[in-house]
N, C-alpha and C positions, 0 to 999 in steps of 0.2 A: 539430513534432516535428524533432530533429536525430538524425543518424545517429552523433552522438558522445556516449556516454553519459556521460564523464567531463565535457564541458562541459554536459550537461543537469544532471547533479550538483551542478555549481558554481550553475547557474542557480536551480536548485529552493533549494538554500540560500539566497541571495540574496531568492528570494521573498516580498516583505511578509509574508503569513500564518505562514508558516514560519519566517522571522527572527525576528519579534516573540514567538511563541510558544514559542522557544527548540528548536526541532526543526530537526535536523541530520541529513542523508543523509550517513552515513558509506562507504557502497560502493554503486554500482552496476553490475553485471557488464558487461564489454564485449559478451558476446552478450544482453544485457537478459533472463535467466532469473533474476537476483537482484539481490536490494536489502537494505541493513541500515539500518535509520533509529534515531535516538535522540532521547529529549525529555528536556532538560537541566531541573533544578530552577532557577528564576529566580523571585526576589521578584515579579516581574508574572503569572506564570503559576501560582501557586499558588493554591489556595481559602483559605476561612476556617480550616480546620482543619489548613493546613499541608502538604497534600498535593495533587498534580497534580490540575489539573481534569480532569474525566470529558472534555470536550469536545476537551481539548488531546490526551489518549489517543486518541482517536478519530482527530482531523485526522491526527496522526502516521502514521497507518494507510491513509487516507482513498484516495488516488490510485494506491497501488503496484500493487495486481492488475492494474488497469485498464492504466496505462502499460505494464507488463511485458507484458501479453499484446497490446494493440495494437501496441507495437514489435517482439514477435516473430511475431505473424500476418502485419504488413505491412499496406500501403495498399488491399488489395484488401477488409479487412474494416471491420466498424463495431463497436466495443466500447464499451459504457456501463456505468456502474454503475446496478443496478438496485435493489437494496435492500442493509440493513445490519442489523445486529445487534450490540450490544456488552454484553458482560456482565463488570460490574466483581467482581473477586474477591478483592483485598485493597487496602489504601491504597498508592498509587504515592509513593514518595519518593527523592529523588535521581534518578541518570541511569536510566531505563527504555529500553529497545531492542525492537526488532521486527525481524524477518529474513523476508523474502519469498522464494519459492521457486516458479519454474514449470517443470516437468518436460515432456520430450517425448511422453509418453502423454497429458496434458492438452490440449497444443496438439493432437496427432493426433485425440483426441476432437472439438475444437472443429472442426477442419477438416471432420472427416469428418460429423460431425452437421449443417453448414451446406452443404455441398458441393452441394446442391438448391437453397439460396437460404432455407431455413428458418431460424429464428432458434434459438439454443441458450442455456440459460440453466445457467450453473455457480457452484457454492458454492465459495468459498474460506474457509479459516481461518486466522488467524494470532493467536500469542500475545504480549503484551506482558509483557516479564519485567523484574524489577528487577536490580540488580547480583549477587544473590545466586542469580539464577536461577530465583526463584519468580515465577509467574504473576501478574500484577496485573491483567491484562485479557483477556479473549480476544473477538477482533471475527470475525464472519463477513459475507462480501461477497458478493453475486450479480451476477455480469455477464451481459449481454445479449450476445452474439455473433452477427452474419449478415454474411454475403457481400456487398459492394455488388453493387447492380444494373448490368449493364453499361451 
């Protein structure tokens, strides 16, 4: 990982799975506490009925809670995605976006719960919205967090 979110954002945008799927990271906060990701409709990423593939909607949300937590907690922690759920609420067309936020209270809860070496499981939720602000999909991700052993 890099200490430079602006560089990492550019690298993610060139990463072949995101580039090919039409996924674009539009913002990654300097303090690693928030990100914004868009999925742009392309001829190669729409399904048979002309809407976004469900897999593309999920892929646009996949790494961000883990990346934000990993960078915010620091090298002394192990952070993994453990589980995920997606609920499709309406067909996604055009540009859709997801905003990720990691607040101080969640980070403190993670630190406190893992201080003794225990694992901690935390659920995050993010909505994928269309240009009108309507929720297209709701994604839940569970992170596994633990302090590294000395």
